[in-house]
C-alpha positions in Angstrom: 94.0 107.1 85.1 92.6 108.8 88.2 93.6 111.4 90.8 95.2 109.4 93.6 96.4 111.9 96.1 97.8 115.4 96.7 101.1 116.1 98.4 101.8 118.9 100.9 105.4 119.7 102.0 105.9 120.3 105.7 106.1 123.8 106.9 108.7 125.4 109.2 107.4 123.6 112.3 107.8 120.1 110.9 105.9 117.2 109.7 103.7 116.3 112.7 102.7 119.9 113.4 101.9 120.6 109.8 99.9 117.3 109.5 97.9 118.0 112.7 97.0 121.5 111.5 95.8 120.3 108.1 93.9 117.3 109.7 92.0 119.7 112.0 91.1 122.1 109.2 89.9 119.3 106.9 88.3 117.4 109.7 90.0 114.0 109.4 92.3 111.9 111.4 96.0 111.8 110.6 97.7 108.4 110.3 101.5 108.0 110.6 103.0 106.9 107.3 106.6 105.9 107.4 110.0 106.6 105.9 110.7 106.4 102.2 114.3 105.0 102.3 114.8 105.4 98.6 113.7 109.1 98.6 115.0 110.3 102.0 111.5 111.5 103.0 108.8 110.5 105.4 105.1 111.2 105.5 101.8 111.4 107.4 98.6 110.3 105.7 95.2 112.1 105.8 92.9 109.4 104.4 89.9 110.6 102.5 86.8 109.1 100.9 86.7 108.0 97.2 90.0 106.1 97.6 92.1 109.3 97.8 94.3 110.9 100.5 96.5 113.9 101.4 100.1 113.1 101.9 102.0 115.5 104.2 105.7 114.9 103.6 109.0 116.1 104.9 112.6 115.6 103.8 115.1 113.8 106.1 118.8 114.5 106.7 119.7 111.5 104.6 121.9 111.1 101.5 119.0 109.7 99.5 117.2 113.1 99.7 120.1 114.7 97.9 120.0 112.2 95.0 116.3 111.3 94.6 114.2 113.8 92.6 111.3 113.4 95.1 113.5 114.3 98.1 114.9 117.2 96.2 111.4 118.5 95.4 110.2 118.2 99.0 113.3 119.9 100.3 112.9 122.8 97.9 109.2 123.3 98.7 109.7 123.1 102.5 112.6 125.5 102.3 110.3 127.9 100.5 107.9 127.8 103.4 106.1 124.5 102.7 102.7 124.1 101.1 101.2 122.2 98.2 103.8 120.2 96.4 101.6 118.7 93.7 99.0 116.2 92.6 99.4 112.6 91.7 97.5 110.3 89.3 97.3 106.5 89.6 97.6 104.4 86.4 97.3 100.7 85.7 100.3 100.7 83.3 103.3 103.0 83.5 104.9 101.6 80.3 103.3 104.1 77.9 104.3 107.0 80.0 107.9 105.7 80.4 108.1 105.5 76.6 106.7 109.0 76.1 108.7 110.7 78.8 111.9 108.7 78.0 112.6 107.5 81.6 111.9 104.4 83.6 109.7 104.6 86.7 111.5 104.3 90.1 110.5 101.9 92.9 109.2 103.4 96.1 108.4 101.7 99.4 107.7 102.4 103.1 106.8 100.4 106.1 103.7 101.4 108.0 104.0 101.5 111.8 102.3 98.1 112.0 105.2 96.7 109.8 103.2 96.3 106.6 105.3 97.3 103.6 103.7 99.4 100.8 105.4 99.3 97.5 104.8 101.3 94.3 106.5 102.7 91.2 106.4 106.4 90.3 107.3 108.5 87.4 107.4 112.1 86.4 108.8 113.9 89.5 111.4 115.6 87.4 108.5 116.9 85.2 106.9 118.2 88.4 110.1 119.9 89.5 110.5 121.7 86.2 106.8 122.5 85.7 104.9 122.2 89.0 101.5 122.3 87.4 102.2 118.8 86.1 101.2 115.7 88.2 103.4 112.7 88.5 102.3 109.1 88.0 102.0 106.2 90.4 101.2 102.5 90.2 100.6 100.6 93.4 101.9 97.1 93.7 98.9 96.1 95.9 95.9 98.3 95.6 94.4 96.6 98.7 97.1 98.4 100.7 96.3 101.9 99.3 96.8 104.6 102.0 93.1 105.5 101.8 92.0 102.2 103.2 92.2 103.6 106.8 89.7 106.3 105.9 86.6 106.6 108.2 85.3 109.8 106.8 83.0 111.4 104.3 85.5 114.1 103.4 86.5 114.2 99.7 88.6 116.3 97.3 86.1 118.7 95.6 88.5 120.8 93.5 92.0 121.6 92.5 93.1 125.1 91.6 96.2 125.0 89.5 98.3 127.9 88.2 99.1 126.8 84.6 97.9 126.0 81.2 95.3 123.2 80.8 96.7 122.4 77.4 100.1 121.7 78.8 98.6 119.3 81.4 96.6 117.7 78.7 99.7 117.1 76.6 101.5 115.6 79.6 98.6 113.3 80.6 97.4 112.6 77.0 93.9 113.5 78.3 92.2 116.5 79.8 92.8 117.0 83.6 89.1 116.8 84.4 89.0 113.3 82.8 91.1 112.0 85.7 88.1 112.4 88.0 84.3 112.5 87.7 83.9 114.5 91.0 86.9 116.8 91.2 86.6 120.3 89.7 89.8 121.6 88.0 90.3 125.4 87.8 93.3 126.7 85.9 94.4 130.3 86.5 97.4 132.5 85.6 98.6 130.5 82.6 101.5 132.8 82.1 102.5 133.0 85.8 104.4 130.7 88.1 102.9 127.3 87.7 101.9 124.9 90.5 99.1 123.6 92.6 97.7 126.6 94.4 94.9 125.2 96.5 92.7 122.2 97.2 89.0 122.4 98.1 87.6 119.6 100.3 83.9 118.7 100.6 83.2 118.1 104.3 80.1 117.4 106.4 80.4 121.0 107.6 80.8 122.5 104.1 83.6 123.2 101.7 87.0 124.0 103.0 89.8 125.4 100.9 93.5 125.0 101.9 
């Protein structure tokens, strides 16, 4: 299990403007992602080093976004002004988490602009919606197509600041949060406040940048 990516919901001026703004602040190039037909969303990718990335995502005016938990989560975050939606961990086997959570993973897919299809399964978005400090889980069908493969950068995720209780996250993951990465620093604040991913710190050639 390892931190795979962080998701940022589009702000009031939409996906492209939000992604361009973040890309400039972090110092990376934005890459067009594609539409998630099963979720009613679409994204732009900010590839990072260490096989990680930032996903900037917006909801579409599509029936799927009303039914799919991920579409619902993105819509709610964007309507609240946009910002960090959550963090995501990649696993090799979703079965133990399906058994523990009591739900089956759902299939996700999107076609990149070059026509290549990415496919994955994800689980735990409902947990994120009810308790936004919690990550959700993803398993890529073909790791060779991971969105970070387009990265031509030294920028990495240096730290996650999360409003919440590390014990709650440990119970959800069945391990401590900091065991999901040897390089990312996890800081938990406001355990009795409104939970969620508050900020992400990036290590760039020009120094650390916190968004």
